[in-house]
Every structure is written in C-alpha cells, then in structure tokens.
N, C-alpha and C positions, 0 to 999 in steps of 0.2 A: 505359534499361539494365535489363536482366535482374538481378533481385536475386537472389544467391547466399548460401544460408543460411552463417553464422558455424560453424565448427567447436564442437562443444558436447560436454560430459559431464556424467557423472551426479553428484550432490551425496551419495549416501550412500557410507560408507566400504565396507560390501558391499553386493552386492544385496539380501541378506535384509533389510539395515537399512531397509529400505524398510517393510517389513510392519508393524512395530511403529506407525511414523508413520500411515501410512493407515489402520489399523485404529483407530487412535485419533482420527483425523478422524470416521470413519465411526459409532464409536459416541456421540460429541457428536451429530452430526447425527440418528441413529437415536431418540435420546432427547430432541431438540428438539421441544418441543409445537407448533410452529407448521409448517402444511402448506407443503411445500416440493417441488422437484425436483431432480434433478443431470441436467446434460446435457454432452456431450464431443463437443469440436469438434477437426479435423486443422487444425494450422498448422506451419510451418516450425521450431517450435521442440517439436514433437511434440503429443501428446494433450493438449488444455486441459479441465480440468472446471470448469463454472459451477454455482455455486447460484444457484436461482430460487426466489422468496419474493413474496408479495403479488400482488395482481391490477392490471390498468388501471385508473385512475380519470380518466382525461383528461389526467393530468398527465405530462411526461416519465418514461420509465423511468429509472433510475439504476443506473448501471454503477459498482460500488465495487473500487478496486484497493488490498487490503491492504499493510501494508509489509512489510519484510525479517522471514522466521521467523513470518510470521501468516498466515493465508490464511482462506478463508469460515467454518469452523469456529471459528475463534478471534475470529471478528468478528459472533457472533451478537446482541451486545445492540444494535449500531449498527442492524443489518438490522431487528430488531424495532422499534426507532423511526423507520425510516423506510417500512416495509411498508404501514402504515394509509393513507398517501397516495400511494405510488410501487410500482410493481413493480421489486423488486430484483434485479439481476445481479451475481455476485458470483464473479470468475474464482479459481481459485488459479493464480497465477502459476508458470509453468514454471520449474524451477531453485531452487524455494522449497519448503520440507516441505509436504506437502499430497496432494491426489489428484490433480495434473495431472503430466505428464512430468516426469523428475528432470533433464533436461538445462539447463543454463544456458550462456548465450553465453560463449564461453571467451576471446575478446579483452577484456579489462579496460577499456582506453580505448574499447571500441565496447559496452560494457554497455547503456547505456541507448537509444542509436539501434538496436541490435538487438532490444530490447524494443517501442521504439517502433514497429517494423516489426511486430513480432508481432501489436501491440493494431491496427493499421491492418487487419491480416489478420482479427482476429477479431470486430472492432464488428459490420461488416456480417452477419455470422453470428448476432450475437445476436438483433437486431430491425431492421426496416426503417424505423423512426421515428427523429427526433433523440432523443437520450439527454444526461441530465446525467452529465458524467464526472467522478467522486470519486477523489480519489487519496491516499492517506497514506503518507510519507516515500518509499521505494522507489516505491511505487504512483505518488505524485504526478510521479517523474522520470520515470515509465514515460509517464504521461499526456503531460507535457510534451513528449516525446521523440517521439509521434505526429506525425500530420498533422493541422491543422486543419482541418474539412469541414462542410458544412452538417448531417451526420450530429452533430454536437457541439452542443447548445443553449446550453450552461454547463460551465464547468471550474471543479471546486474542488479547491484544492489546501491539505492539511494538513501541517505539518511537513515540506514538500517538499524530498525530495533534487533534484540539479539545477539548483536556483538559485544556491545557493551550496554552496560544499564543506563537508560535514559538518564538524563540530568534533573532532577526535580529540586527547583529551587522555591525560596518562600513566596518568592514574585510568581512563579508558575501557579504553586499551590492557591495562593489568593485570587489571582486570575480566574483560575478555574471554578473555584468556589464561587465566587460573584457570577460568573456565567452559567453555573449549573442552577443558582437559586435564585438570580434576579436575571430573568431571561430578557434583557434590552438589548437593541441592537449597539447601544454603547459597550456592553459591557463584553459582546462579541468581538466589538472591533479592539478592544483593547486586547484581548486574549490572541486575536489574529495579528497583531501588531508584535507581541511577544514572539509569535510562533515564525513571523517573515521577518526577512531582512529591513533595516531601518530605511534601506532605499527604496520600499515597496510599499505601495498603499493598496489596502485590500479592497476590492471590487464590493459595489453593494449587493451583487447575486452572491458572493462568498459569505457575506457578514450576514444577509438574512438567512441563508442555509444554515449557519452555525447557530444562529439564533432560534430556528425552529429543532434543529437537532437537540439543543439543550432544553427546550420546551417540553419537547415529546419523548426523550430517551434517557434511560441511565446512561451515563458516560463509562468507558470502558477504563480498566487500570494501565498504567504504564508497563509493557510487557518487561520480564525477566532476560536477564542475560542468559544465552544459551551456554549447555556445556562445550568446553573445548573439543571433545571428541565428536561432537556432532556438527561443529563447523568445519574441522577437518576434514570430513568427507568430501566435501566439496573441493579439496585442493588439486585433484587432477581434472577439472573441468575450467574451462577459459571463465575468467571472473572479473568484473569491475566493480570495485566499489568506489562510490563518491558521496560527499556530503559538503554543503554549502558554508563558504566560509564564515558567515553570519549564522549557523545554527547553534543555538542556545541549547537545544537537547543533546545532539549526537555531534559535538565539533571535530575538525578533522585532527586535532591533537590527541583527543580521547579515543579516537579510531585507530591511530597509525601502527601502535607497537602491535595490537593484536590481530589486524588485520595482516600485517607483514608476518607474524609468527607462526598463524594458522593457515593462511590461504596464499603466501608468499607474493602478493601483490603489494603496491602502493594506495595511497588513498589519494583520489584525484579531488581537487578542492575546487568546488564551482563558486566563480566570483559573484560577488553582490546577491546572492542567494542564501535565504534562510532556512526554516525546515521544510517547509510546504513546497518543495522543488515543482510537482507536478502543477501548480498554478503560478509559478513565480518564473520559471524558466521551462515551459516545454519544449521548446527547440533546443534547449542544450542536454534536456534528459533523452530527447529524441537521438541525439548525436552519439551520447554514452552508448545508447541501444544498439544503433546502426552501425558504429566502428568496428574494424577486425577484429574477431577475439584473439586475445593473447592473454598468457598468464606467466607472461615476462614483467618484472616491476619497471611500473610506469612512473616516471619523475611528477610531481606535482606542478 
C-alpha cells in the first residue's frame, strides 16, 4: 500500500522564531573544534539535516537520534566520545528544534509510527553498510518504530520512549507549564533539575538552550507506548536497553518486565544518571554503543 504522509505543521510560534534557534545551532557547530560536515536529505517530513563526524575504522557507523528538544548541536559530547572508533551520524529530527524541517507529525496517536517511516526513508540515504542505531528518549522510540532490517547491526535504546508510557507527574506538568509560559532561566533550570539526576547540575549552555526552546517553540507531547507487536519485531536484532537510576520518566523498574518479555534482554541501569543521559553521561552512553552486541540477558 502506498504511504501517504500525515498532515504536518511547524513547531515555531512564528516563522521568524526559527531564526534564533537555527543560528544557535550553527554557532555551536562553527565553534566546535572537531572536523565535521552537515548533509541535507529529502524525506516525507521535509528536509533533514545530518551531522557527520569521525572516520570509518572498520566498525559500523553509528546513527544517533537525540531526544525531544535536543539535536546534534546539543549532543556533541556524546559524538566526541564515539568519533575515535566510529563514523557518527546525528540527524536533527524534523519537528524538533534544530536545523531540519520544522514539520512535526500532526496526529498524536501516530507520532512514533510516522517518525519510524521517516527513519526508514533516511537510513538508506545515510550509508549503504549496516549501522548501529542508537536513540535517546524520543529518538529511541523512533528507532523502535522503524522497520528492522539487515541495515541495522545493533539497536541501543537509552531512556526509551515507546517501550512504556513516560511517567507524567503533577510536578512535571507544573514545571513544564511554568517553563513554557514564563521563559526565564530559573524555570528552565528547575525543569532540567527534575529531568536530571540530583547529583548533576545543568550547565548554563543547556539552561539557555531550554529557555530559547520555550520562548520560540511549541513543545511536543510525551510519546505513547508502542504496541507489543511493533516492539517484538526487534527481538532478532542485538539490542541494548538502558536507563538512568534517577530517571523519573522511564525508571528501570517500569521498563524491566516489558523489555524482558518483548526483547529478551535485561535493562541496564546507569548509575548517577537521570533522563538526559546524552548530557549527563556521554562516555557511559558511548560505552553502551561500542560494546560487543549480544541478545543474551545482561545482569544489571
């Protein structure tokens, strides 16, 4: 059956609101000391911009999908931790703040499946060899919603959306509401303190980024859980699932049963890490990605 793209809309309050967000991303990349390139690809969700860094070493390239409100320019520490061993490709997800199209899938119930189709379109354009597909939060849910194939040598899911419903507490709702409607650095820092481990203090660069996102963008909604039949498709692929011990949205206890049942692996717990693992523990995330793939049950 022919695929018909879902209706989409922009994420910015006004068209001009994209300018400071894109400028901030380009400024970060221009001042990054690591050699890199930006590539643009056409997809059903519009143009997708992909950061490329590192060189081929004989190991599979890594395709890294950041979480909601993040992108390649805000994930450079993880790219640095990976680039000595792998070529690293980081797409800015369409409909998230960054250098890709501002169009987000419009139908909330079909958010992850629509993004999964987008990834199915994008992967063959990135490279012809098998890749390690790694996703964080929303990015992990998108990876799960894509179609398993020989093009994916290993799947790494960190604090994944899609496996379970992300936990929305009254405190989180209140903090997100304040962050959205009163775009001060203080409110951004409070939200980040909730998302991160109590042992981690958000840096001012990340606080400023979140304030900019709140000022110029409509925030996305927390993704729904994917049906079991979609998750089980990956049971034949080497999979690693991990989450932070202090992750309030996707805790190890909430993940463990469904991951074991549907994917046949154990959840790895990242010590002293909250939900934003790409910022809190880039070296640990890199180790998850580069470790030898297997689908044997791995003890926490």
